[in-house]
C-alpha positions as CSV (number, residue, x, y, z in Angstrom):
1,M,86.1,107.2,107.4
2,K,89.5,109.0,106.0
3,G,88.1,111.4,103.9
4,C,86.9,112.1,100.1
5,S,89.9,111.2,98.9
6,T,90.1,107.7,100.0
7,V,90.0,105.0,97.2
8,L,88.2,101.9,97.6
9,R,90.6,99.1,97.2
10,P,89.4,95.3,96.7
11,D,92.9,94.2,98.2
12,R,92.2,95.8,101.5
13,I,89.5,95.4,104.0
14,G,89.5,97.7,107.0
15,D,93.0,97.3,108.5
16,F,93.9,94.3,106.8
17,V,95.6,93.4,103.9
18,V,94.1,90.8,101.8
19,D,96.4,87.9,100.2
20,K,95.6,86.5,96.7
21,D,93.2,83.9,98.0
22,N,91.4,86.6,99.7
23,S,92.1,85.8,103.3
24,K,92.7,88.4,106.0
25,L,96.2,88.3,107.3
26,S,96.3,87.7,111.1
27,V,97.7,89.7,113.6
28,R,100.4,86.9,114.2
29,D,101.6,87.0,110.6
30,S,101.5,90.7,110.5
31,I,103.8,90.3,113.7
32,K,106.3,88.0,112.0
33,R,106.5,90.2,108.7
34,A,107.1,93.2,111.0
35,T,109.8,91.2,112.9
36,L,111.4,89.9,109.9
37,C,111.5,93.3,108.2
38,L,112.9,95.0,111.5
39,L,115.6,92.0,111.8
40,V,117.0,93.0,108.5
41,I,116.9,96.5,108.9
42,S,118.8,96.0,112.5
43,L,121.4,93.6,111.0
44,I,122.2,96.0,108.1
45,I,122.5,99.2,110.2
46,A,124.9,97.1,112.8
47,S,127.0,95.6,110.0
48,D,127.2,99.3,108.1
49,Q,128.0,101.2,111.2
50,L,130.5,98.7,112.7
51,S,132.3,98.2,109.3
52,K,132.6,102.2,108.9
53,L,133.7,102.5,112.6
54,W,136.6,100.1,111.8
55,I,137.5,101.9,108.6
56,R,137.6,105.5,110.4
57,T,139.6,104.0,113.4
58,H,142.0,101.6,111.5
59,L,142.8,103.7,108.2
60,A,143.5,107.4,107.6
61,L,141.5,109.5,105.3
62,G,142.6,108.3,101.9
63,E,144.5,105.4,103.0
64,S,144.1,102.4,101.4
65,L,144.3,98.5,102.3
66,P,144.9,96.1,99.5
67,I,142.9,92.8,100.0
68,T,143.5,91.1,96.5
69,D,144.9,92.6,93.3
70,R,141.5,93.8,92.5
71,L,139.6,94.5,95.8
72,S,140.9,97.2,98.4
73,L,139.6,98.9,101.6
74,I,139.9,102.6,101.4
75,H,138.8,105.3,103.6
76,I,136.9,107.9,101.8
77,R,134.3,110.7,102.8
78,N,131.7,111.0,100.3
79,T,129.9,114.3,100.9
80,G,127.5,113.7,97.8
81,S,125.0,110.8,97.2
82,A,125.6,107.8,95.0
83,F,128.7,108.1,92.9
84,G,129.3,111.5,94.4
85,L,126.2,113.0,92.7
86,L,125.0,116.2,94.7
87,A,128.7,116.7,96.3
88,N,128.5,119.1,99.4
89,Q,124.7,119.0,99.3
90,T,124.3,117.2,102.6
91,F,121.3,118.9,103.7
92,L,119.2,118.4,100.5
93,I,120.5,114.5,100.6
94,I,119.1,114.2,104.2
95,V,115.6,115.6,103.0
96,I,115.6,113.2,100.1
97,S,116.6,110.3,102.4
98,I,114.0,111.2,104.8
99,A,111.4,111.7,102.4
100,A,112.5,108.3,100.5
101,L,112.0,106.4,104.0
102,V,108.5,108.1,104.6
103,F,107.4,107.0,101.1
104,I,108.9,103.4,101.8
105,L,106.8,103.4,105.2
106,L,103.6,104.5,103.2
107,F,104.4,101.8,100.5
108,L,104.5,99.2,103.6
109,R,101.2,100.8,104.9
110,Y,99.3,100.7,101.7
111,L,100.9,97.9,99.7
112,S,102.0,95.5,102.2
113,P,104.4,93.3,100.8
114,A,102.9,89.6,100.7
115,T,106.2,87.5,100.3
116,T,109.0,86.8,102.4
117,L,111.4,87.9,99.5
118,S,109.6,91.4,99.3
119,I,109.7,92.1,102.9
120,I,113.4,91.3,102.9
121,S,114.0,93.3,100.0
122,I,112.3,96.4,101.9
123,G,114.4,95.7,105.1
124,L,117.4,95.8,102.8
125,I,116.7,99.3,101.2
126,M,115.6,100.7,104.5
127,G,118.5,99.6,106.6
128,G,120.8,100.9,103.8
129,A,119.1,104.1,103.8
130,V,119.3,104.5,107.6
131,G,122.9,103.3,107.8
132,N,123.9,106.2,105.4
133,L,121.5,108.7,107.0
134,I,123.1,108.1,110.3
135,D,126.3,109.1,108.7
136,R,125.1,111.9,107.2
137,L,123.7,113.2,110.5
138,R,126.6,112.8,112.5
139,F,129.6,113.7,110.1
140,G,127.8,115.4,107.4
141,S,129.1,112.7,104.8
142,V,129.3,109.1,104.5
143,T,132.1,106.9,104.8
144,D,132.7,104.7,102.1
145,F,135.5,102.1,101.7
146,I,134.8,99.2,99.4
147,Y,136.9,99.7,96.4
148,F,136.9,97.7,93.2
149,R,139.3,97.7,90.3
150,L,137.5,96.0,87.3
151,W,140.1,96.1,84.7
152,G,143.1,98.3,83.7
153,N,142.6,101.5,85.3
154,F,138.7,101.3,85.4
155,H,137.3,101.0,88.7
156,W,134.0,101.1,90.5
157,P,133.3,104.1,92.6
158,A,133.8,103.3,96.5
159,F,130.8,102.1,98.6
160,N,129.9,100.9,101.6
161,I,127.5,97.9,102.9
162,A,124.6,100.4,103.1
163,D,124.9,101.4,99.5
164,A,125.2,97.6,98.6
165,S,122.2,96.8,100.7
166,I,120.2,99.3,98.7
167,V,120.8,98.2,95.4
168,V,120.5,94.6,96.3
169,G,117.0,95.7,97.9
170,V,116.1,97.3,94.9
171,F,116.8,94.3,92.5
172,V,115.4,91.9,95.1
173,L,112.3,94.0,95.5
174,I,111.7,94.3,91.6
175,Y,112.3,90.6,91.1
176,A,109.8,89.8,93.8
177,F,107.3,92.2,91.9
178,Y,108.2,90.1,88.5
179,R,107.5,86.8,90.4
180,S,104.4,88.0,91.9
181,G,102.8,89.2,88.6
182,V,102.4,93.0,89.5
183,F,104.1,93.7,86.2
184,T,101.9,91.5,84.1
185,R,98.7,92.8,85.7
186,A,99.9,96.3,85.4
187,Y,100.5,96.0,81.7
188,E,97.1,94.1,81.2
189,R,95.1,96.6,83.1
190,N,96.8,99.8,81.4
191,N,96.4,98.0,77.7
192,K,92.9,96.9,78.1
193,P,90.8,97.9,75.0
194,Q,88.4,100.8,75.7
195,S,84.5,99.6,75.3
């Protein structure tokens, strides 16, 4: 017994997560899901760290390498979070990043994703978060390098593979939840007439 605050959930039996058809997940299925998630996390971290290493070794800070008329690689040190928010608050950003990773791990423990799509999305989010966390712990900042000029003088703030991975992962997770009917069930549950 975990304690008084334990909530009985019809979708969990012991340590097994129950699918929609009320069948227990086998250990083999759990291992497959964990392997897929770890593979995505590893690929994102590796591609993120290798691309940042290339930028740091081949471009001086502030140097730009045009790829097309709208796309450039540029070596930027971001001491803030997304879009430069919380600039020079490295410790706070590290704490927030670690808290977010812990939340995602709890999410995996209690709301285990049941679809391949949701597992991939969690891997994208975690891989991106860890990729940027590595930079913050090693350098006190994150290396951003992908720079888009959209039209005229309007440009998108520079970002990196980890940032893109997090954003794509969040959108894929929302889509996976939408496809699974989570939002519809939550809406119906919250708008059920009181008896």
